[in-house]
All heavy atoms as TSV, in Angstrom:
chain	resi	resn	atom	element	x	y	z
A	1	MET	N	N	12.682	28.921	0.391
A	1	MET	CA	C	11.190	28.910	0.412
A	1	MET	C	C	10.737	28.111	1.626
A	1	MET	O	O	11.134	26.943	1.801
A	1	MET	CB	C	10.678	28.307	-0.919
A	1	MET	CG	C	9.209	28.265	-1.034
A	1	MET	SD	S	8.715	27.887	-2.667
A	1	MET	CE	C	8.159	26.268	-2.430
A	2	GLU	N	N	9.871	28.580	2.407
A	2	GLU	CA	C	9.427	27.965	3.587
A	2	GLU	C	C	8.033	27.398	3.307
A	2	GLU	O	O	7.135	28.019	2.714
A	2	GLU	CB	C	9.290	28.950	4.764
A	2	GLU	CG	C	8.967	28.397	6.058
A	2	GLU	CD	C	9.017	29.389	7.129
A	2	GLU	OE1	O	9.921	30.183	7.204
A	2	GLU	OE2	O	8.015	29.445	7.893
A	3	LEU	N	N	7.839	26.103	3.714
A	3	LEU	CA	C	6.542	25.496	3.578
A	3	LEU	C	C	5.622	25.873	4.716
A	3	LEU	O	O	6.024	25.715	5.868
A	3	LEU	CB	C	6.680	23.945	3.431
A	3	LEU	CG	C	7.383	23.388	2.236
A	3	LEU	CD1	C	7.549	21.878	2.376
A	3	LEU	CD2	C	6.518	23.678	1.018
A	4	THR	N	N	4.491	26.239	4.336
A	4	THR	CA	C	3.486	26.417	5.380
A	4	THR	C	C	2.545	25.266	5.446
A	4	THR	O	O	2.606	24.379	4.643
A	4	THR	CB	C	2.605	27.711	5.063
A	4	THR	OG1	O	1.922	27.451	3.855
A	4	THR	CG2	C	3.535	28.958	4.893
A	5	SER	N	N	1.782	25.177	6.523
A	5	SER	CA	C	0.945	24.083	6.715
A	5	SER	C	C	-0.108	23.951	5.665
A	5	SER	O	O	-0.638	22.885	5.354
A	5	SER	CB	C	0.259	24.111	8.135
A	5	SER	OG	O	-0.513	25.246	8.210
A	6	LYS	N	N	-0.542	25.087	5.115
A	6	LYS	CA	C	-1.522	25.096	4.028
A	6	LYS	C	C	-1.011	24.482	2.795
A	6	LYS	O	O	-1.693	23.804	2.036
A	6	LYS	CB	C	-2.103	26.494	3.735
A	6	LYS	CG	C	-2.920	26.977	4.880
A	6	LYS	CD	C	-3.425	28.414	4.566
A	6	LYS	CE	C	-4.345	28.920	5.733
A	6	LYS	NZ	N	-4.771	30.232	5.438
A	7	GLN	N	N	0.290	24.664	2.495
A	7	GLN	CA	C	0.890	24.061	1.300
A	7	GLN	C	C	1.128	22.546	1.519
A	7	GLN	O	O	1.089	21.788	0.602
A	7	GLN	CB	C	2.217	24.762	0.967
A	7	GLN	CG	C	2.032	26.176	0.507
A	7	GLN	CD	C	3.365	26.903	0.342
A	7	GLN	OE1	O	4.324	26.588	1.073
A	7	GLN	NE2	N	3.470	27.893	-0.485
A	8	PHE	N	N	1.522	22.165	2.691
A	8	PHE	CA	C	1.871	20.802	2.986
A	8	PHE	C	C	0.660	19.899	3.098
A	8	PHE	O	O	0.804	18.745	2.739
A	8	PHE	CB	C	2.714	20.775	4.303
A	8	PHE	CG	C	3.220	19.458	4.663
A	8	PHE	CD1	C	4.183	18.858	3.902
A	8	PHE	CD2	C	2.694	18.797	5.824
A	8	PHE	CE1	C	4.699	17.584	4.203
A	8	PHE	CE2	C	3.216	17.560	6.107
A	8	PHE	CZ	C	4.196	16.952	5.325
A	9	LYS	N	N	-0.455	20.437	3.613
A	9	LYS	CA	C	-1.592	19.577	3.889
A	9	LYS	C	C	-2.158	18.846	2.655
A	9	LYS	O	O	-2.419	17.648	2.706
A	9	LYS	CB	C	-2.701	20.408	4.545
A	9	LYS	CG	C	-3.783	19.518	5.122
A	9	LYS	CD	C	-4.723	20.384	5.973
A	9	LYS	CE	C	-5.858	19.488	6.499
A	9	LYS	NZ	N	-6.733	20.198	7.391
A	10	PRO	N	N	-2.377	19.502	1.503
A	10	PRO	CA	C	-2.876	18.726	0.334
A	10	PRO	C	C	-1.972	17.602	-0.080
A	10	PRO	O	O	-2.432	16.521	-0.462
A	10	PRO	CB	C	-3.047	19.776	-0.727
A	10	PRO	CG	C	-3.084	21.082	-0.005
A	10	PRO	CD	C	-2.345	20.940	1.168
A	11	GLU	N	N	-0.661	17.813	-0.138
A	11	GLU	CA	C	0.281	16.755	-0.452
A	11	GLU	C	C	0.267	15.644	0.499
A	11	GLU	O	O	0.294	14.485	0.071
A	11	GLU	CB	C	1.691	17.344	-0.499
A	11	GLU	CG	C	1.934	18.341	-1.633
A	11	GLU	CD	C	3.295	18.934	-1.675
A	11	GLU	OE1	O	4.222	18.285	-1.074
A	11	GLU	OE2	O	3.493	20.030	-2.258
A	12	LEU	N	N	0.177	15.993	1.726
A	12	LEU	CA	C	0.115	14.857	2.767
A	12	LEU	C	C	-1.183	14.112	2.627
A	12	LEU	O	O	-1.161	12.823	2.681
A	12	LEU	CB	C	0.160	15.452	4.182
A	12	LEU	CG	C	0.070	14.476	5.388
A	12	LEU	CD1	C	1.261	13.538	5.363
A	12	LEU	CD2	C	-0.068	15.166	6.681
A	13	LEU	N	N	-2.306	14.745	2.393
A	13	LEU	CA	C	-3.524	14.003	2.173
A	13	LEU	C	C	-3.516	13.070	0.928
A	13	LEU	O	O	-3.987	11.998	0.999
A	13	LEU	CB	C	-4.691	15.012	2.065
A	13	LEU	CG	C	-5.069	15.665	3.446
A	13	LEU	CD1	C	-6.205	16.753	3.131
A	13	LEU	CD2	C	-5.490	14.701	4.470
A	14	LEU	N	N	-2.848	13.587	-0.120
A	14	LEU	CA	C	-2.697	12.731	-1.302
A	14	LEU	C	C	-1.835	11.497	-0.988
A	14	LEU	O	O	-2.222	10.393	-1.542
A	14	LEU	CB	C	-2.107	13.587	-2.499
A	14	LEU	CG	C	-3.016	14.646	-3.098
A	14	LEU	CD1	C	-2.224	15.491	-4.096
A	14	LEU	CD2	C	-4.208	13.958	-3.724
A	15	GLU	N	N	-0.854	11.662	-0.279
A	15	GLU	CA	C	0.025	10.525	0.007
A	15	GLU	C	C	-0.690	9.525	0.964
A	15	GLU	O	O	-0.560	8.321	0.771
A	15	GLU	CB	C	1.314	10.962	0.711
A	15	GLU	CG	C	2.230	11.767	-0.173
A	15	GLU	CD	C	2.805	10.884	-1.297
A	15	GLU	OE1	O	3.039	9.707	-1.070
A	15	GLU	OE2	O	2.960	11.430	-2.416
A	16	VAL	N	N	-1.441	10.060	1.910
A	16	VAL	CA	C	-2.187	9.132	2.828
A	16	VAL	C	C	-3.219	8.412	1.997
A	16	VAL	O	O	-3.436	7.178	2.196
A	16	VAL	CB	C	-2.815	9.969	3.963
A	16	VAL	CG1	C	-3.831	9.116	4.708
A	16	VAL	CG2	C	-1.726	10.500	4.864
A	17	GLN	N	N	-3.934	9.113	1.117
A	17	GLN	CA	C	-4.968	8.456	0.311
A	17	GLN	C	C	-4.372	7.317	-0.525
A	17	GLN	O	O	-4.884	6.214	-0.663
A	17	GLN	CB	C	-5.682	9.470	-0.537
A	17	GLN	CG	C	-6.776	8.878	-1.423
A	17	GLN	CD	C	-7.478	9.945	-2.250
A	17	GLN	OE1	O	-6.929	11.030	-2.433
A	17	GLN	NE2	N	-8.590	9.604	-2.845
A	18	ALA	N	N	-3.225	7.653	-1.195
A	18	ALA	CA	C	-2.576	6.644	-2.036
A	18	ALA	C	C	-2.083	5.457	-1.192
A	18	ALA	O	O	-2.192	4.319	-1.654
A	18	ALA	CB	C	-1.345	7.264	-2.798
A	19	THR	N	N	-1.592	5.679	-0.061
A	19	THR	CA	C	-1.119	4.596	0.856
A	19	THR	C	C	-2.288	3.700	1.245
A	19	THR	O	O	-2.193	2.491	1.253
A	19	THR	CB	C	-0.436	5.175	2.065
A	19	THR	OG1	O	0.697	5.974	1.606
A	19	THR	CG2	C	0.141	4.048	2.965
A	20	LEU	N	N	-3.411	4.337	1.645
A	20	LEU	CA	C	-4.584	3.606	2.075
A	20	LEU	C	C	-5.167	2.760	0.883
A	20	LEU	O	O	-5.649	1.620	1.056
A	20	LEU	CB	C	-5.617	4.497	2.647
A	20	LEU	CG	C	-5.306	5.057	3.998
A	20	LEU	CD1	C	-6.411	6.010	4.478
A	20	LEU	CD2	C	-5.151	3.922	5.024
A	21	GLN	N	N	-5.106	3.362	-0.328
A	21	GLN	CA	C	-5.611	2.589	-1.438
A	21	GLN	C	C	-4.805	1.267	-1.756
A	21	GLN	O	O	-5.336	0.283	-2.174
A	21	GLN	CB	C	-5.564	3.403	-2.734
A	21	GLN	CG	C	-6.653	4.443	-2.780
A	21	GLN	CD	C	-6.605	5.340	-4.024
A	21	GLN	OE1	O	-5.640	5.429	-4.719
A	21	GLN	NE2	N	-7.675	6.053	-4.276
A	22	LEU	N	N	-3.518	1.344	-1.391
A	22	LEU	CA	C	-2.726	0.157	-1.455
A	22	LEU	C	C	-2.869	-0.769	-0.282
A	22	LEU	O	O	-2.832	-1.998	-0.388
A	22	LEU	CB	C	-1.281	0.504	-1.617
A	22	LEU	CG	C	-0.839	1.220	-2.944
A	22	LEU	CD1	C	0.580	1.728	-2.863
A	22	LEU	CD2	C	-1.068	0.235	-4.093
A	23	ALA	N	N	-3.022	-0.215	0.886
A	23	ALA	CA	C	-2.982	-0.992	2.159
A	23	ALA	C	C	-4.248	-1.702	2.425
A	23	ALA	O	O	-4.229	-2.845	2.950
A	23	ALA	CB	C	-2.620	-0.082	3.289
A	24	VAL	N	N	-5.397	-1.128	2.140
A	24	VAL	CA	C	-6.690	-1.730	2.553
A	24	VAL	C	C	-6.908	-3.086	1.873
A	24	VAL	O	O	-7.231	-4.083	2.560
A	24	VAL	CB	C	-7.820	-0.737	2.220
A	24	VAL	CG1	C	-9.195	-1.428	2.344
A	24	VAL	CG2	C	-7.772	0.447	3.233
A	25	PRO	N	N	-6.642	-3.244	0.524
A	25	PRO	CA	C	-6.818	-4.563	-0.006
A	25	PRO	C	C	-5.869	-5.587	0.580
A	25	PRO	O	O	-6.219	-6.713	0.701
A	25	PRO	CB	C	-6.545	-4.380	-1.511
A	25	PRO	CG	C	-6.773	-2.917	-1.720
A	25	PRO	CD	C	-6.397	-2.219	-0.467
A	26	LEU	N	N	-4.642	-5.163	0.926
A	26	LEU	CA	C	-3.671	-6.022	1.495
A	26	LEU	C	C	-4.090	-6.497	2.920
A	26	LEU	O	O	-3.957	-7.740	3.186
A	26	LEU	CB	C	-2.293	-5.408	1.604
A	26	LEU	CG	C	-1.621	-5.112	0.220
A	26	LEU	CD1	C	-0.368	-4.300	0.486
A	26	LEU	CD2	C	-1.288	-6.440	-0.455
A	27	VAL	N	N	-4.654	-5.634	3.661
A	27	VAL	CA	C	-5.142	-6.048	4.996
A	27	VAL	C	C	-6.368	-7.016	4.922
A	27	VAL	O	O	-6.352	-7.996	5.619
A	27	VAL	CB	C	-5.590	-4.743	5.741
A	27	VAL	CG1	C	-6.378	-5.050	7.035
A	27	VAL	CG2	C	-4.379	-3.891	6.087
A	28	ILE	N	N	-7.238	-6.725	3.953
A	28	ILE	CA	C	-8.416	-7.636	3.757
A	28	ILE	C	C	-7.847	-9.002	3.328
A	28	ILE	O	O	-8.299	-10.008	3.879
A	28	ILE	CB	C	-9.342	-7.048	2.728
A	28	ILE	CG1	C	-9.992	-5.811	3.285
A	28	ILE	CG2	C	-10.414	-8.073	2.306
A	28	ILE	CD1	C	-10.791	-4.998	2.317
A	29	ALA	N	N	-6.882	-9.093	2.448
A	29	ALA	CA	C	-6.359	-10.305	1.971
A	29	ALA	C	C	-5.686	-11.123	3.111
A	29	ALA	O	O	-5.827	-12.332	3.223
A	29	ALA	CB	C	-5.333	-10.145	0.819
A	30	GLN	N	N	-4.942	-10.414	3.963
A	30	GLN	CA	C	-4.319	-11.064	5.092
A	30	GLN	C	C	-5.324	-11.661	6.069
A	30	GLN	O	O	-5.133	-12.747	6.580
A	30	GLN	CB	C	-3.403	-10.104	5.821
A	30	GLN	CG	C	-2.095	-9.723	5.076
A	30	GLN	CD	C	-1.158	-10.863	5.051
A	30	GLN	OE1	O	-1.128	-11.709	5.906
A	30	GLN	NE2	N	-0.350	-10.944	4.015
A	31	ILE	N	N	-6.380	-10.890	6.341
A	31	ILE	CA	C	-7.420	-11.382	7.254
A	31	ILE	C	C	-8.083	-12.628	6.700
A	31	ILE	O	O	-8.312	-13.613	7.375
A	31	ILE	CB	C	-8.386	-10.247	7.554
A	31	ILE	CG1	C	-7.736	-9.141	8.417
A	31	ILE	CG2	C	-9.628	-10.798	8.266
A	31	ILE	CD1	C	-8.540	-7.943	8.571
A	32	LEU	N	N	-8.436	-12.562	5.368
A	32	LEU	CA	C	-9.064	-13.727	4.770
A	32	LEU	C	C	-8.165	-14.902	4.707
A	32	LEU	O	O	-8.631	-16.014	4.922
A	32	LEU	CB	C	-9.606	-13.348	3.363
A	32	LEU	CG	C	-10.680	-12.338	3.341
A	32	LEU	CD1	C	-11.008	-12.018	1.874
A	32	LEU	CD2	C	-11.904	-12.829	3.990
A	33	GLU	N	N	-6.870	-14.618	4.461
A	33	GLU	CA	C	-5.892	-15.814	4.376
A	33	GLU	C	C	-5.751	-16.490	5.709
A	33	GLU	O	O	-5.613	-17.677	5.807
A	33	GLU	CB	C	-4.552	-15.311	3.906
A	33	GLU	CG	C	-3.588	-16.442	3.578
A	33	GLU	CD	C	-2.347	-15.974	2.917
A	33	GLU	OE1	O	-2.330	-14.806	2.364
A	33	GLU	OE2	O	-1.321	-16.693	2.969
A	34	ALA	N	N	-5.789	-15.643	6.783
A	34	ALA	CA	C	-5.681	-16.232	8.151
A	34	ALA	C	C	-6.904	-17.060	8.544
A	34	ALA	O	O	-6.850	-17.938	9.372
A	34	ALA	CB	C	-5.521	-15.107	9.199
A	35	GLY	N	N	-8.064	-16.866	7.870
A	35	GLY	CA	C	-9.312	-17.551	8.161
A	35	GLY	C	C	-9.427	-18.894	7.487
A	35	GLY	O	O	-10.261	-19.697	7.790
A	36	ILE	N	N	-8.550	-19.158	6.526
A	36	ILE	CA	C	-8.575	-20.378	5.690
A	36	ILE	C	C	-8.394	-21.642	6.641
A	36	ILE	O	O	-9.165	-22.585	6.493
A	36	ILE	CB	C	-7.680	-20.364	4.524
A	36	ILE	CG1	C	-8.116	-19.400	3.504
A	36	ILE	CG2	C	-7.494	-21.783	3.917
A	36	ILE	CD1	C	-7.204	-19.118	2.371
A	37	PRO	N	N	-7.401	-21.655	7.462
A	37	PRO	CA	C	-7.282	-22.850	8.338
A	37	PRO	C	C	-8.558	-23.089	9.263
A	37	PRO	O	O	-8.871	-24.188	9.529
A	37	PRO	CB	C	-6.003	-22.608	9.172
A	37	PRO	CG	C	-5.214	-21.586	8.373
A	37	PRO	CD	C	-6.245	-20.795	7.648
A	38	LEU	N	N	-9.089	-21.983	9.720
A	38	LEU	CA	C	-10.285	-22.104	10.557
A	38	LEU	C	C	-11.422	-22.705	9.767
A	38	LEU	O	O	-12.124	-23.669	10.224
A	38	LEU	CB	C	-10.702	-20.762	11.041
A	38	LEU	CG	C	-12.031	-20.720	11.850
A	38	LEU	CD1	C	-11.862	-21.436	13.144
A	38	LEU	CD2	C	-12.485	-19.326	12.038
A	39	LEU	N	N	-11.615	-22.270	8.516
A	39	LEU	CA	C	-12.650	-22.861	7.628
A	39	LEU	C	C	-12.384	-24.315	7.378
A	39	LEU	O	O	-13.357	-25.114	7.353
A	39	LEU	CB	C	-12.791	-22.013	6.457
A	39	LEU	CG	C	-13.911	-22.435	5.481
A	39	LEU	CD1	C	-15.289	-22.291	6.143
A	39	LEU	CD2	C	-13.872	-21.563	4.225
A	40	ASP	N	N	-11.115	-24.695	7.083
A	40	ASP	CA	C	-10.806	-26.006	6.842
A	40	ASP	C	C	-11.069	-26.882	8.070
A	40	ASP	O	O	-11.634	-28.021	7.881
A	40	ASP	CB	C	-9.306	-26.139	6.470
A	40	ASP	CG	C	-8.894	-25.611	5.155
A	40	ASP	OD1	O	-9.808	-25.417	4.361
A	40	ASP	OD2	O	-7.708	-25.340	4.990
A	41	GLY	N	N	-10.761	-26.464	9.252
A	41	GLY	CA	C	-11.072	-27.195	10.452
A	41	GLY	C	C	-12.538	-27.448	10.605
A	41	GLY	O	O	-13.006	-28.469	11.020
A	42	VAL	N	N	-13.337	-26.409	10.413
A	42	VAL	CA	C	-14.801	-26.539	10.496
A	42	VAL	C	C	-15.320	-27.550	9.506
A	42	VAL	O	O	-16.125	-28.438	9.855
A	42	VAL	CB	C	-15.471	-25.170	10.304
A	42	VAL	CG1	C	-16.953	-25.305	10.227
A	42	VAL	CG2	C	-15.113	-24.239	11.479
A	43	MET	N	N	-14.865	-27.393	8.288
A	43	MET	CA	C	-15.356	-28.377	7.170
A	43	MET	C	C	-14.929	-29.834	7.554
A	43	MET	O	O	-15.700	-30.758	7.334
A	43	MET	CB	C	-14.870	-27.932	5.850
A	43	MET	CG	C	-15.515	-26.628	5.437
A	43	MET	SD	S	-14.768	-25.972	3.886
A	43	MET	CE	C	-15.235	-27.240	2.737
A	44	MET	N	N	-13.691	-29.993	8.010
A	44	MET	CA	C	-13.283	-31.402	8.384
A	44	MET	C	C	-13.941	-31.857	9.537
A	44	MET	O	O	-14.302	-33.033	9.661
A	44	MET	CB	C	-11.737	-31.396	8.605
A	44	MET	CG	C	-10.930	-31.318	7.312
A	44	MET	SD	S	-9.166	-31.466	7.623
A	44	MET	CE	C	-8.748	-30.097	8.574
A	45	GLY	N	N	-14.281	-30.938	10.467
A	45	GLY	CA	C	-15.049	-31.365	11.674
A	45	GLY	C	C	-16.477	-31.888	11.344
A	45	GLY	O	O	-16.987	-32.803	11.967
A	46	LEU	N	N	-17.051	-31.281	10.307
A	46	LEU	CA	C	-18.379	-31.732	9.832
A	46	LEU	C	C	-18.329	-33.122	9.228
A	46	LEU	O	O	-19.328	-33.846	9.212
A	46	LEU	CB	C	-18.922	-30.744	8.845
A	46	LEU	CG	C	-19.323	-29.352	9.377
A	46	LEU	CD1	C	-19.696	-28.447	8.213
A	46	LEU	CD2	C	-20.382	-29.464	10.446
A	47	LEU	N	N	-17.142	-33.529	8.737
A	47	LEU	CA	C	-17.027	-34.863	8.132
A	47	LEU	C	C	-16.782	-35.914	9.151
A	47	LEU	O	O	-16.931	-37.125	8.882
A	47	LEU	CB	C	-15.823	-34.867	7.109
A	47	LEU	CG	C	-16.081	-34.071	5.875
A	47	LEU	CD1	C	-14.794	-34.012	5.044
A	47	LEU	CD2	C	-17.226	-34.570	5.037
A	48	GLY	N	N	-16.309	-35.566	10.410
A	48	GLY	CA	C	-16.155	-36.541	11.469
A	48	GLY	C	C	-14.840	-36.351	12.197
A	48	GLY	O	O	-13.975	-35.560	11.828
A	49	ASN	N	N	-14.788	-37.108	13.310
A	49	ASN	CA	C	-13.654	-36.902	14.222
A	49	ASN	C	C	-12.312	-37.470	13.562
A	49	ASN	O	O	-11.299	-36.815	13.714
A	49	ASN	CB	C	-13.875	-37.659	15.517
A	49	ASN	CG	C	-14.976	-36.953	16.347
A	49	ASN	OD1	O	-15.174	-35.748	16.161
A	49	ASN	ND2	N	-15.543	-37.724	17.329
A	50	GLN	N	N	-12.444	-38.552	12.891
A	50	GLN	CA	C	-11.231	-39.112	12.279
A	50	GLN	C	C	-10.699	-38.196	11.110
A	50	GLN	O	O	-9.451	-38.074	11.046
A	50	GLN	CB	C	-11.472	-40.549	11.760
A	50	GLN	CG	C	-11.645	-41.565	12.795
A	50	GLN	CD	C	-11.774	-42.937	12.277
A	50	GLN	OE1	O	-12.304	-43.073	11.124
A	50	GLN	NE2	N	-11.388	-43.911	13.011
A	51	THR	N	N	-11.584	-37.643	10.420
A	51	THR	CA	C	-11.185	-36.767	9.382
A	51	THR	C	C	-10.516	-35.499	9.921
A	51	THR	O	O	-9.489	-35.024	9.420
A	51	THR	CB	C	-12.355	-36.321	8.456
A	51	THR	OG1	O	-13.047	-37.455	8.030
A	51	THR	CG2	C	-11.932	-35.423	7.300
A	52	LEU	N	N	-11.048	-34.960	10.962
A	52	LEU	CA	C	-10.491	-33.834	11.660
A	52	LEU	C	C	-9.098	-34.153	12.234
A	52	LEU	O	O	-8.179	-33.318	12.089
A	52	LEU	CB	C	-11.402	-33.339	12.755
A	52	LEU	CG	C	-10.978	-32.064	13.505
A	52	LEU	CD1	C	-10.740	-30.868	12.550
A	52	LEU	CD2	C	-11.975	-31.769	14.623
A	53	ALA	N	N	-8.974	-35.279	12.842
A	53	ALA	CA	C	-7.664	-35.681	13.425
A	53	ALA	C	C	-6.647	-35.940	12.297
A	53	ALA	O	O	-5.521	-35.471	12.447
A	53	ALA	CB	C	-7.831	-36.991	14.224
A	54	ALA	N	N	-7.035	-36.528	11.186
A	54	ALA	CA	C	-6.108	-36.671	10.104
A	54	ALA	C	C	-5.688	-35.358	9.513
A	54	ALA	O	O	-4.492	-35.195	9.134
A	54	ALA	CB	C	-6.743	-37.564	9.034
A	55	GLY	N	N	-6.628	-34.421	9.369
A	55	GLY	CA	C	-6.262	-33.154	8.828
A	55	GLY	C	C	-5.341	-32.378	9.740
A	55	GLY	O	O	-4.438	-31.681	9.276
A	56	ALA	N	N	-5.590	-32.426	10.994
A	56	ALA	CA	C	-4.698	-31.775	11.980
A	56	ALA	C	C	-3.296	-32.336	11.938
A	56	ALA	O	O	-2.329	-31.639	11.961
A	56	ALA	CB	C	-5.306	-31.878	13.378
A	57	LEU	N	N	-3.220	-33.615	11.864
A	57	LEU	CA	C	-1.903	-34.340	11.801
A	57	LEU	C	C	-1.206	-33.965	10.551
A	57	LEU	O	O	0.008	-33.637	10.569
A	57	LEU	CB	C	-2.062	-35.850	11.889
A	57	LEU	CG	C	-0.797	-36.684	11.780
A	57	LEU	CD1	C	0.083	-36.340	13.031
A	57	LEU	CD2	C	-1.193	-38.177	11.834
A	58	ALA	N	N	-1.891	-33.907	9.452
A	58	ALA	CA	C	-1.282	-33.500	8.184
A	58	ALA	C	C	-0.812	-32.030	8.228
A	58	ALA	O	O	0.226	-31.719	7.708
A	58	ALA	CB	C	-2.245	-33.710	6.997
A	59	ALA	N	N	-1.623	-31.182	8.818
A	59	ALA	CA	C	-1.242	-29.767	8.935
A	59	ALA	C	C	0.004	-29.556	9.751
A	59	ALA	O	O	0.902	-28.801	9.414
A	59	ALA	CB	C	-2.360	-28.938	9.418
A	60	ILE	N	N	0.095	-30.284	10.895
A	60	ILE	CA	C	1.247	-30.175	11.749
A	60	ILE	C	C	2.478	-30.724	11.093
A	60	ILE	O	O	3.592	-30.159	11.162
A	60	ILE	CB	C	0.992	-30.919	13.091
A	60	ILE	CG1	C	-0.059	-30.128	13.883
A	60	ILE	CG2	C	2.277	-31.092	13.938
A	60	ILE	CD1	C	-0.624	-30.939	15.107
A	61	THR	N	N	2.350	-31.848	10.411
A	61	THR	CA	C	3.463	-32.444	9.676
A	61	THR	C	C	3.922	-31.533	8.621
A	61	THR	O	O	5.228	-31.321	8.524
A	61	THR	CB	C	3.079	-33.821	9.106
A	61	THR	OG1	O	2.623	-34.663	10.164
A	61	THR	CG2	C	4.254	-34.494	8.404
A	62	PHE	N	N	3.062	-30.969	7.863
A	62	PHE	CA	C	3.450	-30.054	6.758
A	62	PHE	C	C	4.191	-28.822	7.340
A	62	PHE	O	O	5.237	-28.456	6.782
A	62	PHE	CB	C	2.235	-29.633	5.939
A	62	PHE	CG	C	2.557	-28.631	4.916
A	62	PHE	CD1	C	3.239	-29.002	3.746
A	62	PHE	CD2	C	2.256	-27.292	5.136
A	62	PHE	CE1	C	3.539	-28.037	2.763
A	62	PHE	CE2	C	2.570	-26.364	4.171
A	62	PHE	CZ	C	3.188	-26.719	2.989
A	63	SER	N	N	3.569	-28.225	8.344
A	63	SER	CA	C	4.159	-26.985	8.816
A	63	SER	C	C	5.534	-27.276	9.466
A	63	SER	O	O	6.434	-26.455	9.298
A	63	SER	CB	C	3.311	-26.343	9.851
A	63	SER	OG	O	3.084	-27.064	10.986
A	64	THR	N	N	5.710	-28.411	10.131
A	64	THR	CA	C	7.036	-28.751	10.716
A	64	THR	C	C	8.047	-28.955	9.634
A	64	THR	O	O	9.138	-28.420	9.717
A	64	THR	CB	C	6.888	-30.057	11.548
A	64	THR	OG1	O	5.930	-29.817	12.538
A	64	THR	CG2	C	8.211	-30.387	12.151
A	65	ARG	N	N	7.694	-29.653	8.601
A	65	ARG	CA	C	8.661	-29.872	7.469
A	65	ARG	C	C	8.912	-28.605	6.727
A	65	ARG	O	O	10.079	-28.376	6.325
A	65	ARG	CB	C	8.121	-30.887	6.497
A	65	ARG	CG	C	8.061	-32.304	7.056
A	65	ARG	CD	C	7.980	-33.336	6.014
A	65	ARG	NE	N	9.086	-33.067	5.045
A	65	ARG	CZ	C	9.353	-33.952	4.041
A	65	ARG	NH1	N	8.682	-35.008	3.919
A	65	ARG	NH2	N	10.304	-33.645	3.217
A	66	ALA	N	N	7.941	-27.822	6.440
A	66	ALA	CA	C	8.109	-26.566	5.754
A	66	ALA	C	C	9.011	-25.576	6.599
A	66	ALA	O	O	9.967	-24.996	6.014
A	66	ALA	CB	C	6.783	-25.867	5.447
A	67	ASN	N	N	8.789	-25.471	7.863
A	67	ASN	CA	C	9.606	-24.609	8.685
A	67	ASN	C	C	11.045	-25.136	8.760
A	67	ASN	O	O	11.964	-24.402	8.790
A	67	ASN	CB	C	9.007	-24.429	10.041
A	67	ASN	CG	C	7.820	-23.632	10.057
A	67	ASN	OD1	O	7.580	-22.828	9.221
A	67	ASN	ND2	N	6.948	-23.825	11.048
A	68	GLY	N	N	11.204	-26.427	8.881
A	68	GLY	CA	C	12.519	-27.040	8.919
A	68	GLY	C	C	13.304	-26.771	7.649
A	68	GLY	O	O	14.479	-26.561	7.648
A	69	GLU	N	N	12.673	-26.907	6.533
A	69	GLU	CA	C	13.321	-26.740	5.210
A	69	GLU	C	C	13.699	-25.241	5.009
A	69	GLU	O	O	14.751	-24.970	4.491
A	69	GLU	CB	C	12.499	-27.194	4.091
A	69	GLU	CG	C	12.340	-28.728	4.036
A	69	GLU	CD	C	11.363	-29.183	3.034
A	69	GLU	OE1	O	10.834	-28.387	2.239
A	69	GLU	OE2	O	11.064	-30.379	3.061
A	70	VAL	N	N	12.856	-24.378	5.556
A	70	VAL	CA	C	13.185	-22.883	5.455
A	70	VAL	C	C	14.430	-22.588	6.286
A	70	VAL	O	O	15.312	-21.902	5.901
A	70	VAL	CB	C	11.980	-22.029	5.876
A	70	VAL	CG1	C	12.392	-20.629	6.115
A	70	VAL	CG2	C	10.881	-22.157	4.867
A	71	ASN	N	N	14.492	-23.161	7.545
A	71	ASN	CA	C	15.578	-22.927	8.463
A	71	ASN	C	C	16.886	-23.505	7.824
A	71	ASN	O	O	17.954	-22.988	8.034
A	71	ASN	CB	C	15.345	-23.476	9.814
A	71	ASN	CG	C	14.242	-22.670	10.585
A	71	ASN	OD1	O	14.102	-21.550	10.261
A	71	ASN	ND2	N	13.553	-23.346	11.446
A	72	ILE	N	N	16.816	-24.720	7.200
A	72	ILE	CA	C	17.994	-25.340	6.660
A	72	ILE	C	C	18.520	-24.486	5.495
A	72	ILE	O	O	19.744	-24.290	5.392
A	72	ILE	CB	C	17.680	-26.787	6.239
A	72	ILE	CG1	C	17.450	-27.635	7.450
A	72	ILE	CG2	C	18.842	-27.316	5.327
A	72	ILE	CD1	C	16.962	-29.047	7.113
A	73	THR	N	N	17.610	-24.080	4.605
A	73	THR	CA	C	18.097	-23.335	3.455
A	73	THR	C	C	18.559	-21.838	3.785
A	73	THR	O	O	19.286	-21.265	3.028
A	73	THR	CB	C	17.008	-23.173	2.365
A	73	THR	OG1	O	15.834	-22.646	2.955
A	73	THR	CG2	C	16.624	-24.574	1.801
A	74	SER	N	N	18.103	-21.331	4.888
A	74	SER	CA	C	18.419	-19.976	5.288
A	74	SER	C	C	19.802	-19.865	5.922
A	74	SER	O	O	20.461	-18.858	6.033
A	74	SER	CB	C	17.396	-19.290	6.159
A	74	SER	OG	O	17.342	-19.962	7.407
A	75	ASN	N	N	20.319	-21.007	6.443
A	75	ASN	CA	C	21.650	-21.060	7.123
A	75	ASN	C	C	22.778	-21.179	6.154
A	75	ASN	O	O	23.156	-21.295	5.260
A	75	ASN	CB	C	21.710	-22.155	8.140
A	75	ASN	CG	C	20.856	-21.821	9.321
A	75	ASN	OD1	O	20.634	-20.672	9.628
A	75	ASN	ND2	N	20.358	-22.851	9.951
């Protein structure tokens, strides 16, 4: 049995629709999650320079330790 383009098209459209229904919320979540550090920086900046510097230092320290622990446990 040979598939023609007319038989294949509805199945393809159903698969694309199902994939997009799963992908769109994930894309939105990723974009919003990437914006959290930006919002944190803006809010700390409104509190003052020292608060912003302390928050930046804490974020760098945390990310360095977290990345180091991931690298140690993955080896």
